C-alpha angles and dihedrals in degrees: 000000000000122000089248094053091044090053090049091052091049091050093049093052098038093101097035113114096229096048109139094030114119119205127187110207109203094157134105138196107035134299097062096045090047091053089051090048091055091051090048091050089065098048108281115140102239119195112195110211114200135173111262093236102024111050123188104297090226086079087072101034119113128349123347134197121218087347093306116124110233099199089061091054088065101034093043098047119128090016130117112215131223135164125232131163101215093192090066119082091235092049091050093049092048092050090053089053089052092046089056088063097041137089099199138026119193118195137162105189118137112274110279097026097103089043090054088059092046088250099116126131095280092056095041095046090046088057091047121008090191093057122124111210115198111198116191120189138153095255109010133262097293141024133077094299098041096108096045118107107259132200135170092258090062091050090050088052100042097042095062095252095116092045089057097043125086137029118317094247096041132079121276110277130226120205116257091230139044099285099153092045091050093050090046090049091055091046092049093052088052092047092051092051090048091053091047090051090053089050089060088063101036102030089225135102127225145191124273110208107198120179117193091222094062107058088045091054091048091052090059092067128220098350094127094047093048090053094043095052103030108016085240118160115189113225132208112280102170110224092342125100127225089216105052146005150243089043116139147095118277133196118235129216092261094054099259128116138239133189123224127198128187103178090144121063092226091055092051090053092049091052091053091051090047095052093046098252104109091144089074089067089068093057111110091232093056093074097083135040094233092052091047089052089057088057096045093129091063094043095044090053092050093050096035094052092052095046091047089062095055137060119249091251091054093044094053092045092051093048091049092050090049091047089238124142119255136136135185119256098243134191123201092277090061093044091056091058101032109128094218093053088046092053091051093043086231090155104045134179122244127182112240121196092220103038106021120225109016127186120215143145112296125229111304101251141008124248115196098214107022107029127185123235143188103247096177141347128250110308129219120277110285094353095146101037099112095042096049095044092045089052086051089059103260115144127226090255091052091051090050091050092050091051091049089052091051092243094122 
């Protein structure tokens, strides 16, 4: 990196809240890399460490353009990339030198893999007692399932999510995207910051043990407590809710769809006035969300019949005027042109050296004084190896020796 580009990078991150934090991203597919991305978005220096011959599979996941993987452009943003074969002595030694300069390591190997390479917590913490090591696995670092291969799909199944999702008379439904990994990525970023906060008091790092099955279970709410106290098992209800009604998706006159929610009693009453069925408000069962849910057939017909006679534009305008809650069912084409997303700059444009202007999701939230930013998109495999290791103090001859060993 030239002095000019280095100065630019320093200027861009000067106000970011995590400036000065160094993160080593050893993880793949997808929770660990996402957690590292979120830290990088707010100024952390993230170094993506990949195998020389087996890069992060996300580089090849999903559609590509001109041979360039697009998912990686998002997941790899704000990361510098190096290659290291951790199973080689030279790769192990080089990682320990990097660890000595780092604040956080994020990994998602099966339990025992780092230990097999003599890179377990005793070795890493000896190299850097202030290190935070985030370990993400399917089932955690111990227990009867710990050594099983674990993926987000299994967490979505085991947590109860799939059992709750879908129509009552249809099979359990899995999400068509990495839901469990995304939730675990968010949880890991939070866990890392919690551990770093503790380090400010104790001066010592620690291990974060993150199991994919646990954040997913937390996201499902009080299922365990309901069962413990009442023996209650929530069943699949499709788009309906067991806690309020009307709550569903409804087809409009022009063949599009809208979603309606009535979590608040006042909203439910406004919707009934809007659709011309105010007499339903006087029914004894209308007074609570749970009772309304037990009469969802009546309420869905009232709302669905009215919506079916109007275009989506007219439906949304009427709901907004009535201060009732509705939203269009949007696909990505709608998201890209939605005026609210545009106002928030939720989908922002970043210049990419390989593809030119590239649109992607912006940083996750806005900070008024120390905002995050996308400084660059996902970089090629190993693009920063020589620069990072030279900055670490390795000589040209040492780099050559590591390459000859197969460590780089």
